[in-house]
C-alpha positions in Angstrom: 1.8 5.0 22.1 -1.5 5.7 20.8 -1.7 9.3 20.0 -4.5 11.5 18.7 -3.0 11.6 15.2 -0.3 8.8 15.1 0.2 5.6 16.9 3.8 4.1 17.3 4.3 0.3 17.7 7.4 -1.7 18.3 6.8 -5.5 18.0 9.5 -8.0 19.1 9.4 -11.2 16.8 11.6 -14.3 18.2 13.8 -16.1 16.1 14.4 -20.0 16.6 18.1 -19.6 16.3 20.5 -16.3 16.6 21.8 -16.7 13.3 18.6 -17.7 11.5 16.6 -15.4 9.4 13.0 -15.1 11.0 10.8 -18.1 9.6 8.0 -15.7 8.7 9.3 -12.0 7.9 7.0 -9.6 9.7 7.8 -6.8 7.4 8.3 -6.8 3.3 11.8 -6.3 2.0 10.8 -2.3 1.6 10.3 -1.9 5.3 13.0 -4.2 6.7 15.3 -0.8 7.4 12.5 -0.3 10.2 13.7 -3.6 12.0 16.8 -4.3 14.1 18.1 -8.0 15.0 19.3 -7.6 18.6 20.9 -10.8 19.6 20.9 -10.3 23.0 17.2 -10.4 23.0 17.1 -13.6 20.5 15.0 -11.7 18.1 14.2 -8.5 15.8 12.2 -5.4 16.9 10.3 -4.1 14.3 9.1 -0.3 14.5 5.6 0.7 12.7 3.9 4.1 12.6 0.5 4.7 11.4 -2.4 7.0 11.6 -4.6 6.5 14.6 -7.5 6.7 12.6 -6.8 3.1 11.2 -6.3 1.8 14.8 -9.4 -0.3 14.7 -8.4 -2.0 11.5 -4.9 -2.9 13.4 -6.7 -4.4 16.2 -8.8 -6.6 14.0 -5.2 -7.8 12.3 -3.9 -8.5 15.7 -7.0 -10.0 16.9 -7.2 -12.3 14.0 -3.8 -13.3 13.9 -3.2 -14.0 17.7 -5.5 -17.0 17.9 -3.6 -18.8 14.8 -0.5 -18.3 16.7 -1.8 -19.8 19.9 -3.4 -22.6 17.9 0.3 -23.2 16.3 1.8 -23.4 20.1 3.7 -20.1 19.1 2.0 -17.4 21.4 0.7 -17.3 25.0 -2.7 -18.2 25.9 -3.6 -14.4 26.4 -2.2 -11.6 24.8 -1.0 -8.6 26.7 0.0 -5.2 25.1 1.7 -2.4 26.6 0.1 0.9 25.7 0.4 4.8 26.4 -1.3 8.0 25.1 -4.7 9.0 25.2 -5.8 6.8 22.6 -5.1 3.7 24.8 -8.0 4.6 26.8 -10.3 5.8 23.8 -10.1 2.4 22.2 -9.7 0.1 25.1 -13.2 -1.6 24.2 -12.1 -2.1 20.7 -9.4 -4.0 22.2 -11.2 -6.0 24.8 -13.8 -6.7 21.9 -11.0 -8.6 20.1 -10.1 -10.6 22.8 -6.9 -8.3 23.8 -5.7 -7.1 27.1 -4.5 -4.0 27.2 -2.2 -2.5 30.0 -2.1 1.0 29.9 1.0 3.0 31.4 2.0 6.6 31.8 4.3 7.9 29.1 7.3 9.1 31.0 7.6 6.1 33.3 7.2 3.5 30.1 10.0 5.3 28.7 12.3 5.0 31.5 11.2 1.4 32.1 12.1 0.7 28.1 15.3 2.5 28.3 16.4 0.7 31.5 15.6 -2.6 30.1 17.8 -1.9 26.8 20.9 -0.6 29.0 20.5 -3.8 31.5 19.8 -6.5 28.5 21.8 -5.1 25.4 25.3 -4.6 26.6 27.9 -2.7 24.5 25.2 -0.4 22.8 25.6 3.6 23.3 22.4 5.7 23.6 23.0 9.7 23.1 21.0 12.6 23.2 22.4 15.8 21.7 21.1 19.3 21.8 21.8 22.0 19.6 23.8 19.5 17.2 22.6 20.2 13.6 21.9 17.1 11.5 24.5 15.4 9.5 24.3 16.5 5.7 23.6 13.2 3.8 25.6 12.5 0.9 
């Protein structure tokens, strides 16, 4: 989601072997708590947030990193990024200049599709939403 103030990103990093750690960790040790290994998907999901004013830097980083992945045989011939939010439209030209294909979707539809994907592909997980429940006190 590329919003007016914040951008929220989820990146999937496949692992070669389900028990092996990723060959090149995407995050430093400091930010590992923002990642989760999902054996059913065969890799890690990494969660990031950053101020949208830095979107051009992120686009440049992805645009520079992707050709290296493709040349090493670790990436598809064309990288499609899925996005929601008004910033997706606002920054579409910057994605094109970096050689990235941006597929923009409506936010609620994408949430439902994403949740459906998780429910179908990650068995034995429980997802709950509770209203009017105070947060648990930390010890």
